[in-house]
C-alpha positions in Angstrom: -94.0 80.9 72.1 -97.4 82.4 71.4 -96.5 81.8 67.8 -98.3 78.7 66.4 -96.7 76.5 63.7 -98.9 78.1 61.1 -98.0 81.6 62.2 -94.3 80.7 62.1 -94.7 79.3 58.6 -96.4 82.5 57.5 -93.6 84.6 58.8 -91.0 82.5 57.1 -92.9 82.6 53.8 -93.2 86.4 54.0 -89.5 86.7 54.1 -89.0 87.8 57.6 -85.3 87.0 58.3 -85.4 85.2 54.9 -84.3 81.9 56.3 -84.6 78.9 56.6 -86.5 77.5 53.6 -90.3 77.3 54.2 -90.0 73.6 53.4 -88.3 73.0 56.8 -91.2 74.0 58.9 -93.7 72.5 56.5 -91.9 69.2 56.8 -91.9 69.3 60.6 -95.6 70.1 60.7 -96.4 67.2 58.3 -94.3 64.8 60.3 -96.0 65.6 63.5 -99.4 65.3 62.0 -98.4 62.0 60.3 -97.3 60.6 63.7 -101.0 60.1 64.7 -101.3 57.3 62.1 -97.8 55.9 62.3 -97.7 52.1 62.6 -93.9 51.7 63.2 -91.2 53.5 65.0 -91.2 57.2 64.7 -88.4 59.2 63.0 -87.8 61.7 65.8 -85.3 63.7 63.6 -88.3 64.8 61.6 -89.6 66.8 64.6 -86.4 68.7 65.1 -85.9 72.3 63.9 -82.2 72.9 63.9 -82.7 76.5 63.0 -84.3 77.4 66.4 -81.7 79.7 68.1 -79.9 80.8 64.9 -81.3 84.3 65.3 -81.7 86.7 68.3 -78.2 85.9 69.4 -79.0 82.3 70.1 -75.7 81.4 68.6 -76.9 77.9 67.7 -75.0 75.8 65.2 -77.4 74.2 62.7 -74.6 72.3 61.0 -74.3 68.6 60.1 -73.2 66.7 63.2 -73.7 63.5 65.2 -74.3 63.5 69.0 -71.3 65.2 70.7 -69.4 65.2 67.4 -66.2 67.1 66.9 -67.3 68.0 63.4 -70.2 70.4 63.0 -70.3 71.6 59.4 -72.1 74.7 58.3 -71.3 77.9 56.5 -69.5 80.9 58.1 -71.2 84.2 57.5 -70.1 87.8 58.1 -71.2 89.9 61.1 -72.0 88.5 64.5 -71.9 84.8 64.0 -70.2 82.8 66.9 -71.4 79.5 65.5 -70.7 80.5 61.9 -74.3 80.5 60.7 -76.9 83.2 61.2 -80.3 83.8 59.5 -79.7 87.5 58.7 -80.1 87.6 54.9 -77.9 90.7 54.6 -74.8 88.8 55.8 -72.4 87.2 53.3 -71.2 83.6 53.1 -67.5 83.2 53.7 -67.3 79.5 53.1 -68.2 76.1 54.5 -66.1 74.8 57.4 -66.1 71.6 59.5 -65.4 73.0 63.0 -67.9 75.0 65.1 -69.3 75.2 68.6 -73.0 75.7 69.4 -74.8 78.1 71.7 -71.7 80.0 73.0 -71.6 83.6 73.9 -68.2 84.2 72.3 -68.5 87.6 70.5 -65.8 86.8 68.0 -67.0 83.4 67.1 -65.4 80.0 67.6 -63.4 77.8 65.2 -64.5 78.3 61.6 -61.1 76.8 60.6 -60.5 75.4 57.1 -63.2 77.2 55.2 -63.8 76.0 51.6 -65.7 78.0 49.0 -66.7 77.0 45.4 -65.9 79.8 42.9 -66.7 80.9 39.4 -63.5 82.1 37.7 -64.4 82.8 34.1 -60.9 84.3 33.4 -59.1 81.3 34.9 -56.9 80.5 37.9 -55.3 83.9 38.4 -58.6 85.7 38.3 -60.2 83.7 41.1 -61.5 85.7 44.1 -59.6 84.0 46.9 -59.7 86.6 49.7 -62.7 86.7 52.0 -63.8 90.2 51.1 -63.7 89.4 47.4 -65.3 86.0 47.4 -68.1 86.5 49.8 -71.6 86.0 48.4 -75.2 86.4 49.6 -77.3 83.3 49.9 -80.4 82.6 47.8 -83.3 83.6 50.1 -85.5 80.9 51.6 -83.3 78.0 50.5 -81.4 77.1 53.7 -82.2 73.5 54.7 -80.9 71.5 57.6 -81.9 68.6 59.9 -80.0 66.4 62.3 -76.9 65.2 60.4 -77.4 67.3 57.3 -76.9 70.9 56.2 -77.5 72.7 52.9 -77.2 76.2 51.6 -77.6 77.7 48.2 -75.7 80.8 47.2 -77.2 83.6 45.0 -75.3 82.1 42.0 -77.2 78.8 42.5 -74.2 77.0 43.8 -75.5 74.4 46.3 -73.3 73.3 49.3 -74.3 70.3 51.4 -72.7 68.4 54.2 -73.1 65.4 56.4 -70.8 64.2 59.2 -69.3 61.5 61.4 -67.6 62.3 64.8 -64.3 63.5 63.2 -65.0 63.7 59.5 -67.5 65.0 56.9 -68.6 64.7 53.3 -69.2 67.9 51.5 -71.1 68.0 48.2 -71.2 70.9 45.9 -73.7 71.0 43.0 -73.4 73.5 40.2 -75.9 74.9 37.7 -75.4 74.2 34.0 -73.0 76.6 32.3 -71.3 77.4 35.6 -67.9 76.8 33.9 -64.8 75.2 35.4 -65.3 74.1 39.0 -62.9 76.1 41.2 -62.5 76.0 45.0 -60.6 78.1 47.5 -59.5 76.5 50.8 -58.3 78.6 53.8 -55.3 77.9 55.9 -55.1 81.1 57.9 -58.7 82.3 58.1 -60.9 81.4 61.1 -63.9 83.2 62.7 -62.0 85.2 65.4 -59.0 85.8 63.1 -56.7 84.2 65.5 -54.2 82.4 63.2 -50.8 81.9 64.9 -48.9 80.0 62.2 -49.3 76.8 60.2 -48.4 74.8 57.2 -50.2 73.4 54.1 -49.3 70.8 51.5 -50.9 69.8 48.2 -50.4 66.3 47.0 -51.9 66.6 43.5 -51.1 63.0 42.5 -53.3 61.6 45.3 -55.7 64.5 45.3 -55.1 65.4 49.0 -54.6 68.7 50.8 -53.3 68.6 54.4 -53.1 71.7 56.5 -52.9 72.7 60.1 -51.5 75.2 62.6 -52.1 77.2 65.7 -55.1 79.4 66.6 -56.3 81.4 69.6 -59.0 80.4 72.0 -62.5 81.9 71.6 -62.9 82.2 75.4 -60.7 82.9 78.3 -57.1 84.1 78.4 -55.8 85.2 75.0 -52.2 84.1 75.3 -53.0 80.4 74.7 -53.1 78.7 71.4 -54.5 75.3 70.3 -53.5 73.2 67.3 -55.9 71.8 64.7 -55.4 69.9 61.4 -57.5 69.0 58.4 -57.2 66.6 55.5 -59.2 67.2 52.3 -59.5 64.4 49.8 -60.6 65.7 46.4 -60.8 62.8 44.0 -64.0 61.0 45.4 -62.5 57.5 44.9 -61.2 58.3 41.5 -64.4 59.8 40.1 -63.0 63.3 40.0 -59.8 64.6 38.4 -57.9 67.7 39.4 -57.1 70.2 36.7 -55.1 73.0 38.4 -53.7 73.5 41.8 -51.7 76.0 43.7 -51.5 78.5 46.6 -52.7 82.0 47.3 -52.1 84.8 49.7 -53.6 88.2 50.3 -54.2 91.1 52.5 -56.5 94.2 52.5 -53.8 96.4 50.9 -53.3 95.0 47.5 -51.6 91.6 48.0 -53.7 89.2 46.0 -51.2 86.6 44.7 -51.7 83.2 43.2 -49.0 80.6 42.5 -50.1 77.9 40.0 -48.3 74.7 40.7 -47.0 75.7 44.2 -47.7 72.9 46.7 -46.4 74.1 50.1 -47.0 77.0 52.5 -45.2 77.4 55.8 -46.4 80.6 57.5 -45.7 82.1 60.9 -47.7 84.5 63.0 -47.2 88.2 62.0 -45.5 89.5 65.1 -46.3 93.1 64.3 -50.1 92.4 64.0 -50.6 92.2 60.2 -53.4 89.9 59.0 -52.6 87.7 56.0 -54.9 85.3 54.3 -53.6 82.2 52.6 -54.6 78.7 51.4 -55.0 76.5 48.4 -56.8 77.1 45.1 -57.7 74.2 42.8 -60.0 73.2 40.0 -61.5 70.0 38.4 -61.4 68.7 34.9 -64.6 68.9 32.9 -67.8 70.4 34.3 -69.3 67.7 36.6 -72.7 68.5 38.0 -71.5 67.8 41.5 -68.2 67.5 43.4 -67.8 65.5 46.6 -65.0 66.3 49.0 -64.1 64.2 52.0 -62.8 66.0 55.1 -61.1 64.7 58.2 -60.1 66.9 61.2 -57.8 66.3 64.1 -56.3 68.1 67.1 -53.2 65.8 66.9 -51.8 65.8 63.3 -52.6 65.9 59.6 -51.9 62.1 59.5 -54.6 61.5 62.1 -57.0 63.8 60.3 -56.5 61.7 57.1 -56.9 58.5 59.1 -60.1 59.8 60.7 -61.6 60.4 57.3 -60.5 57.0 56.0 -61.7 55.1 59.0 -65.0 56.9 59.6 -66.1 57.5 56.0 -63.9 55.5 53.7 -65.8 54.9 50.5 -69.2 55.4 51.9 -71.6 57.6 49.9 -73.1 60.9 51.1 -76.4 59.1 51.6 -74.8 56.4 53.6 -73.1 58.8 56.1 -76.3 60.9 56.3 -78.3 57.7 57.2 -75.8 56.8 59.8 -75.9 60.2 61.4 -79.7 60.2 61.4 -79.7 56.8 63.1 -77.5 58.0 65.8 -79.8 61.0 66.4 -82.9 58.8 66.5 -81.2 56.6 69.1 -80.6 59.7 71.3 -83.9 61.5 70.7 -85.9 58.3 71.4 -84.7 58.3 75.0 -87.7 60.4 75.7 -91.0 59.4 73.9 -94.0 61.6 74.2 -97.6 61.1 73.2 -97.2 63.0 69.9 -100.8 62.8 68.7 -102.2 64.4 71.8 -99.4 66.9 72.5 -99.7 70.4 71.1 -97.7 70.5 67.9 -95.4 73.3 68.9 -94.6 71.5 72.1 -93.5 68.4 70.2 -91.3 70.5 68.0 -89.8 72.4 71.0 -89.2 69.3 73.0 -87.3 67.3 70.4 -85.5 70.4 69.1 -84.3 71.0 72.7 -83.4 67.3 73.2 -81.4 67.5 70.0 -79.3 70.5 71.1 -78.9 68.8 74.5 -76.8 66.2 72.8 -75.0 68.4 70.3 -72.2 69.5 72.7 -69.7 69.2 74.4 -67.5 67.9 71.6 -66.2 64.4 72.1 -62.5 64.8 71.2 -61.4 61.4 72.7 -58.1 60.3 71.1 -57.7 63.9 69.8 -55.7 65.2 72.7 -52.8 67.7 72.9 -50.7 69.4 75.5 -51.0 68.0 79.0 -53.6 65.5 77.8 -51.7 64.1 74.8 -52.2 60.3 74.7 -54.4 60.2 77.8 -56.2 56.9 78.3 -59.3 58.8 79.6 -62.2 60.2 77.6 -61.7 63.8 76.5 -64.4 66.3 75.9 -63.9 69.9 74.7 -66.1 73.0 74.5 -67.3 72.9 78.1 -69.0 76.3 77.6 -69.2 76.7 80.6 -69.6 74.5 83.7 -71.2 77.5 85.3 -73.9 77.3 82.6 -74.4 73.6 82.4 -74.4 72.2 85.9 -77.9 73.4 86.6 -79.9 71.6 83.9 -77.7 70.1 81.2 -76.1 67.3 83.2 -79.1 66.6 85.3 -81.1 65.9 82.1 -78.3 63.7 80.9 -78.4 61.8 84.2 -82.0 60.7 83.5 -81.3 59.0 80.2 -77.6 58.9 79.2 -75.4 57.8 82.1 -72.8 56.3 79.8 -72.0 59.6 78.1 -72.4 61.4 81.4 -69.7 59.1 82.9 -67.4 59.7 80.0 -67.6 63.5 80.5 -67.1 63.1 84.2 -64.0 61.0 83.4 -62.8 63.9 81.3 -63.3 66.3 84.2 -61.5 64.0 86.6 -58.6 63.6 84.1 -58.3 67.4 84.1 -57.4 67.1 87.8 -55.0 64.2 87.2 -53.1 66.0 84.4 -53.5 69.7 85.5 -54.1 69.7 89.2 -57.7 71.1 89.0 -60.8 70.1 87.0 -61.6 72.1 83.9 -64.2 74.8 84.0 -64.6 76.5 80.6 -62.3 74.4 78.5 -62.8 75.8 75.0 -60.8 75.0 71.9 -58.8 72.8 74.2 -57.7 75.8 76.3 -58.7 76.8 79.9 -61.0 79.5 81.2 -63.4 80.2 84.1 -66.5 82.1 84.9 -68.2 81.7 88.3 -66.0 79.3 90.2 -65.3 75.5 90.1 -68.7 74.4 88.9 -67.3 71.1 87.7 -67.6 70.1 91.4 -71.4 70.2 91.0 -71.3 68.2 87.8 -69.2 65.3 89.2 -71.2 65.5 92.5 -74.5 65.1 90.5 -73.1 62.0 88.8 -71.9 60.6 92.1 -75.2 61.0 93.9 -77.1 59.4 91.0 -74.7 56.6 89.9 -72.4 55.8 92.8 -73.6 52.2 92.6 -72.6 51.9 89.0 -69.6 54.2 89.1 -66.9 51.5 89.0 -68.6 49.7 86.1 -68.8 53.0 84.3 -65.1 53.6 84.7 -65.3 56.2 87.5 -63.3 55.9 90.7 -65.3 57.7 93.4 -62.2 58.4 95.5 -60.6 60.1 92.6 -63.8 62.0 91.9 -63.9 63.2 95.4 -60.2 64.2 95.5 -60.7 66.2 92.3 -63.6 68.1 93.8 -61.8 68.5 97.2 -58.8 70.0 95.5 -61.0 72.6 93.8 -62.3 73.6 97.3 -59.1 73.4 99.2 -56.0 74.1 97.0 -55.5 77.5 95.5 -54.3 77.5 91.9 -51.7 80.0 90.8 -54.3 81.6 88.5 -57.9 81.1 89.5 -59.2 82.8 86.3 -58.5 79.6 84.4 -59.0 76.8 86.9 -60.1 76.1 90.4 -61.2 79.0 92.6 -59.8 81.7 94.9 -60.1 79.3 97.8 -57.4 80.7 100.0 -59.1 84.0 100.7 -62.6 82.6 100.5 -61.8 79.9 103.1 -60.1 82.5 105.3 -62.9 85.1 105.3 -65.9 83.0 104.6 -66.5 85.0 101.5 -64.5 86.4 98.6 -63.3 89.8 99.9 -63.3 92.9 97.7 -60.2 95.2 97.7 -57.7 92.8 99.2 -54.2 91.7 98.2 -54.0 88.0 97.3 -50.4 87.1 98.0 -50.4 83.7 96.3 -52.5 83.7 93.2 -53.7 85.8 90.3 -57.2 86.5 88.9 -59.5 89.2 87.9 -60.6 91.0 91.1 -64.3 91.1 90.2 -67.5 89.2 90.9 -66.9 88.9 94.6 -70.6 88.6 95.5 -71.5 86.0 92.9 -68.3 84.0 93.4 -69.0 83.7 97.1 -72.5 82.5 96.3 -71.3 80.0 93.7 -68.4 78.8 95.9 -70.9 78.1 98.6 -73.0 75.9 96.4 -70.0 74.2 95.1 -69.0 73.4 98.7 -72.5 71.9 99.1 -71.7 69.7 96.1 -68.4 68.5 97.7 -70.3 68.0 101.0 -72.6 65.6 99.1 -69.7 63.4 97.9 -68.2 63.4 101.4 -71.5 62.3 102.8 -71.7 59.6 100.2 -68.2 58.3 101.2 -68.9 58.5 104.9 -66.2 61.2 105.4 -67.8 62.8 108.4 -65.1 65.4 109.0 -65.2 66.7 105.5 -68.9 66.5 105.4 -69.2 68.9 108.3 -66.5 71.2 106.9 -68.1 71.6 103.5 -71.7 71.7 104.9 -70.6 74.7 107.1 -68.9 76.4 104.1 -72.0 75.9 102.0 -73.7 78.4 104.2 -71.2 81.1 103.3 -73.7 82.6 100.9 -75.1 84.2 104.1 -71.9 86.1 104.6 -72.6 88.4 101.6 -76.2 89.1 102.7 -76.6 92.7 103.7 -79.9 93.0 105.6 -79.8 96.8 105.4 -80.0 97.2 101.7 -83.4 98.2 100.4 -84.8 98.1 96.8 -88.4 98.6 95.7 -89.5 98.3 99.3 -87.8 95.0 100.0 -84.9 94.6 102.4 -81.9 92.4 102.3 -79.7 91.7 99.3 -76.4 90.1 98.5 -73.5 92.5 98.3 -69.8 92.3 97.9 -67.8 92.9 101.1 -64.5 94.3 102.3 -62.0 92.2 104.3 -62.9 94.2 107.4 -66.5 93.0 107.1 -68.0 96.2 105.7 -70.3 95.8 102.7 -69.7 97.7 99.5 -73.0 98.9 98.2 -74.2 98.0 94.8 -77.6 99.0 93.6 -79.5 95.7 93.4 -81.0 96.6 90.0 -77.6 97.1 88.3 -77.1 94.6 85.6 -80.7 93.6 85.6 -82.7 93.6 82.3 -84.1 97.0 83.1 -80.8 98.6 84.2 -80.5 102.0 82.4 -77.1 102.7 83.9 -74.0 101.7 81.8 -72.6 99.0 84.1 -70.2 96.3 83.1 -71.6 92.9 84.1 -69.3 90.2 82.8 -65.6 89.4 82.9 -64.5 93.0 82.2 -62.0 94.4 84.7 -64.2 97.4 85.4 -67.2 95.2 86.5 -67.6 96.9 89.9 -71.1 95.4 90.3 -69.8 92.4 92.3 -71.9 89.9 90.3 -71.3 87.9 87.2 -73.8 88.6 84.3 -76.4 89.3 86.9 -77.9 91.8 89.3 -78.1 91.4 93.1 -81.8 91.1 92.6 -81.2 88.0 90.6 -78.3 86.4 92.6 -80.0 86.9 95.9 -82.4 84.0 95.1 -79.6 81.5 94.6 -79.1 79.0 97.3 -80.7 75.8 95.9 -79.5 73.8 98.9 -80.8 76.1 101.5 -83.8 78.1 100.2 -85.6 77.7 103.5 -83.1 80.0 105.1 -83.3 82.5 102.2 -87.0 82.7 103.0 -86.2 83.6 106.6 -83.6 86.2 105.5 -86.3 87.8 103.2 -88.9 88.0 106.0 -90.9 84.7 105.8 -93.2 83.0 103.3 -95.6 85.9 102.6 -92.8 88.4 102.0 -90.8 85.9 100.0 -93.8 85.2 97.6 -94.5 89.0 97.4 -90.9 89.6 96.6 -90.8 86.8 94.0 -93.9 88.2 92.3 -92.3 91.6 92.2 -89.1 90.1 90.8 -91.0 89.0 87.7 -93.4 92.0 87.4 -90.6 94.5 87.7 -88.6 92.9 84.9 -85.6 91.8 87.0 -86.0 88.1 85.9 -83.7 87.1 83.1 -84.6 83.7 81.8 -81.5 83.7 79.6 -79.2 83.9 82.6 -78.5 80.7 84.5 -78.8 82.0 88.1 -82.5 82.6 87.2 -83.2 79.1 86.1 -84.7 77.8 89.4 -86.3 81.1 90.4 -89.7 80.4 88.7 -90.0 77.3 90.9 -89.1 79.1 94.0 -92.8 79.2 95.1 -92.4 75.5 95.9 -90.2 76.4 98.9 -92.9 78.7 100.2 -95.5 75.9 99.9 -97.2 77.4 96.8 -96.4 74.9 94.0 -99.4 76.0 91.9 -97.9 79.4 91.7 -94.7 77.8 90.2 -96.8 76.0 87.6 -98.4 79.3 86.5 -95.1 81.1 86.5 -93.4 78.4 84.4 -96.1 78.6 81.8 -95.6 82.3 81.6 -91.8 82.0 81.4 -91.9 79.4 78.6 -94.5 81.2 76.4 -92.9 84.6 76.8 -89.4 83.5 76.0 -89.4 80.4 73.7 -90.9 79.6 70.3 -90.2 77.5 67.2 -88.8 80.3 65.0 -85.0 81.0 64.5 -85.4 83.8 67.1 -87.0 81.3 69.5 -84.4 81.5 72.3 -84.0 84.4 74.8 -80.3 84.7 74.1 -77.5 82.3 73.5 -78.1 78.6 74.2 -75.0 78.3 76.5 -74.0 74.8 75.3 -77.7 73.7 75.6 -78.2 75.1 79.1 -81.3 76.8 77.7 -82.4 73.7 75.7 -82.2 71.5 78.8 -84.0 74.0 80.9 -86.8 74.1 78.4 -86.9 70.3 78.3 -87.4 70.1 82.0 -90.1 72.8 81.9 -92.0 70.8 79.2 -91.7 67.6 81.2 -93.0 69.2 84.3 -89.8 68.7 86.4 -86.9 70.7 87.8 -83.7 69.2 89.2 -81.9 70.3 92.3 -78.2 69.9 91.3 -75.9 67.6 93.3 -79.0 66.0 94.8 -81.4 63.3 93.6 -84.4 65.5 94.3 -86.7 66.6 91.4 -89.3 69.3 91.8 -92.7 68.4 90.4 -94.5 70.8 88.0 -97.3 70.3 85.4 -96.1 68.6 82.1 -96.9 70.2 78.8 -97.7 66.8 77.3 -100.2 64.1 78.5 -97.7 61.3 78.6 -94.0 60.7 78.2 -91.6 57.9 78.8 -87.9 58.3 79.7 -85.7 55.3 78.8 -82.5 54.6 80.6 -81.0 51.8 78.5 -78.0 51.5 80.8 -80.1 50.8 83.9 -82.5 48.9 81.6 -85.5 50.8 83.1 -88.2 53.0 81.6 -90.3 55.5 83.5 -93.7 56.6 82.1 -95.4 59.7 83.4 -99.2 59.8 82.8 -100.9 63.1 83.2 -104.5 62.6 84.3 -106.8 65.4 83.3 -104.3 67.0 80.8 -106.0 69.8 78.9 -104.1 71.2 75.9 -105.8 74.6 76.6 -103.6 74.9 79.7 -100.5 75.0 77.5 -100.3 78.7 77.0 -98.9 81.8 78.7 -101.9 82.3 81.0 -103.8 79.3 82.2 -107.5 79.9 81.5 -109.9 79.7 84.4 -111.5 76.3 85.1 -108.7 74.6 83.2 -106.9 71.6 84.7 -103.2 72.5 85.0 -102.3 72.2 88.7 -101.0 69.2 90.5 -103.6 67.6 92.7 -102.0 64.2 93.4 -98.9 62.2 92.4 -98.4 58.5 92.7 -95.4 56.4 91.8 -96.1 52.8 90.9 -99.5 53.1 92.6 -98.2 54.6 95.9 -98.9 58.2 96.7 -95.8 60.4 97.1 -95.0 61.9 100.5 -95.2 65.3 98.8 -96.7 66.6 95.6 -93.9 69.1 95.3 -91.0 66.7 94.8 -89.8 63.1 94.5 -86.5 61.3 94.4 -84.5 59.8 91.5 -84.1 56.5 93.4 -87.8 56.1 93.9 -88.7 57.0 90.3 -86.2 57.0 87.5 -83.8 54.5 89.2 -86.5 51.8 89.4 -88.7 52.7 86.5 -92.4 52.1 86.3 -95.3 54.5 86.2 -95.8 57.9 87.6 -99.3 59.4 87.6 -99.8 63.2 87.9 -103.4 64.1 88.5 -104.4 67.6 87.6 -107.0 69.9 88.9 -108.4 73.3 87.8 -108.6 74.5 91.4 -105.4 76.5 91.9 -106.1 77.2 95.5 -106.6 73.6 96.4 -103.4 72.7 94.6 -101.3 75.5 96.2 -99.6 73.5 98.9 -97.2 70.5 98.9 -99.6 68.3 101.0 -96.4 67.1 102.7 -92.8 67.9 103.0 -91.4 71.0 101.3 -88.4 70.6 99.1 -85.4 70.0 101.2 -83.0 72.7 102.6 -79.8 72.0 104.6 -80.8 74.4 107.4 -84.0 72.5 108.1 -82.4 69.1 108.3 -82.7 68.3 104.6 -80.2 66.3 102.6 -79.2 64.4 105.7 -78.5 61.3 103.7 -77.5 60.3 100.2 -79.5 57.6 98.6 
């Protein structure tokens, strides 16, 4: 983030990556400057750069959407493009589609169903380029424009495509240059980003100008044998202002099939059982040569009728400008939950903060009333694209707990309903289909809600006994296949760790990640313990508290790396450890080692090295310090972790590590380290994320860093750092409270990678509503954000004087912490 706004603009103007249009950054810069003289409410959408994370494998969707909308409209491009869109100017546009996810790590892409593409067909209907390979076009460089609720892209033939959205519908507007000829469009039935079509149907109603289509497709994550259903409804007449000229169907493949059928109105296609890939869909044109064509789109996971109903009820006869204004208003309501002192905040911080807040409400997708399979007709809320609970429990839901408890409760209801309908809570539900990564991290998410909002749970529609039973089931009841739900609880509970090289007689799952799954299961047990404590279930509280210490059972004190002893390792059933080089799967690993869900991941850890996972015990860091040899060795080891390049900011187990100094009574060191982490890894360019956003896990982490806070999941404890802004207010409209944080002595010169000498940046004192906190390292949700009021953080330039908590260290279970739930 060493790049300033001006530098970023120069890079964009010079054609580096060629996208987005320079006007995007210019507009954001102008809006931030204008805020200093604003007399009315600010338009926070003007501070958002939706293109951040669309390069460098950030996998962010910049498409038109509303908060948590099912519809996210942008173009699909060739190459590696999980969210459809990428900035790479060498990639070709396939079409505009209404369904995408954002920030996922899916290598094949997600959704991309029902692509539509405007065509130029000088020779008429039968000469149209309908197949993907034939119709793909480059974009016009430096013309991509998008903002919250709006997306636009111009192709190299000057055809302009625009979109705006509601929750389940969209308006697409296509504007043509003069002399472009007859307006043709190709619409896909079979194509999607991962090429997973498993059969479907399409019907053209030329009289009413409506195309309905739907079918089955494969999940973008998790087991490949599952299929989800999706449907779309395209209304072509724009309230009678447009007239169809020709219509028909098409089908093609790479080996010469390129057929069109003028006047044909129906397709009924099955999956090719021998593995062939066929493309198919509709081809149509309009009378005359109108300057623009507007098409209304509805989508559904239930039926084509419901897709049409969604478009009719959510858009009706509203104009493109009306729907865009509605979307923008919804985004302003969400973004204004956190108000900062814009005039006195560095410009890039304002842009980073509101861009991150935007992405923190982009997913998961609210698919309520759009349920299928086991969840058909459920009366509960339903959210999809939970990519993945392992990614999001650490920062995403804790951020939501500060300002959006209503939406948080709706998502928790969806988690609990997974247990009601399926026996276990969802973990990585993607495309309405199951999957898992590190364990049953949904336990931490519902626990975090319970610890924060148990007083309001019933009013918010959450039964705490059901919530607990759902989490308890994850910890106690072994599923038949723990790769898609729950966890391998039978062997974990038997051995006190997940054993390597053992027969599991009752369930199936990929026998990998034994070290990291043990560590994650242990923290999930702590989350269940927190709910048991809340409900005064003393027996279960003791059971899960003891189990939460199982992370110690994979700690091998004999393993040495870079002069430091003691690392997490996977373990045989007989207790013997299986050695893994602690540097394997670290960012500097030069050995070809599988690190993810591959069956040959012998590393023992998921997407991480042992160097990285050995820090992870957020509920019991005090004992980790003992295992590592005490405070001095712990700090020395932590410093080495960063200097040796083992830290991976883009990987969730590392999220809390920069703040680990707090637990060794050196909070000023955490402040300095967080500055370094932010400025080395984040900026306001399309490549401004250090890897994929992971359903806004990265966005919410950055938001907490900028606010000078860090949450301890499943607890109400927040670690205190140094904010990057002199003042901010968090509004919780449900609780009807606002909390303002004032930073006394804020110096914008401190907001850089290395804090200059004699610059105030370190926390000297903290008061809440005029009362000094018991520690300047942490405070509690119930003392601060639950009651509202004023927090004052006084800064000093004296790092040594600030490098202690002046009171209690952050809590750890082994030292008597977390003894009660507020």
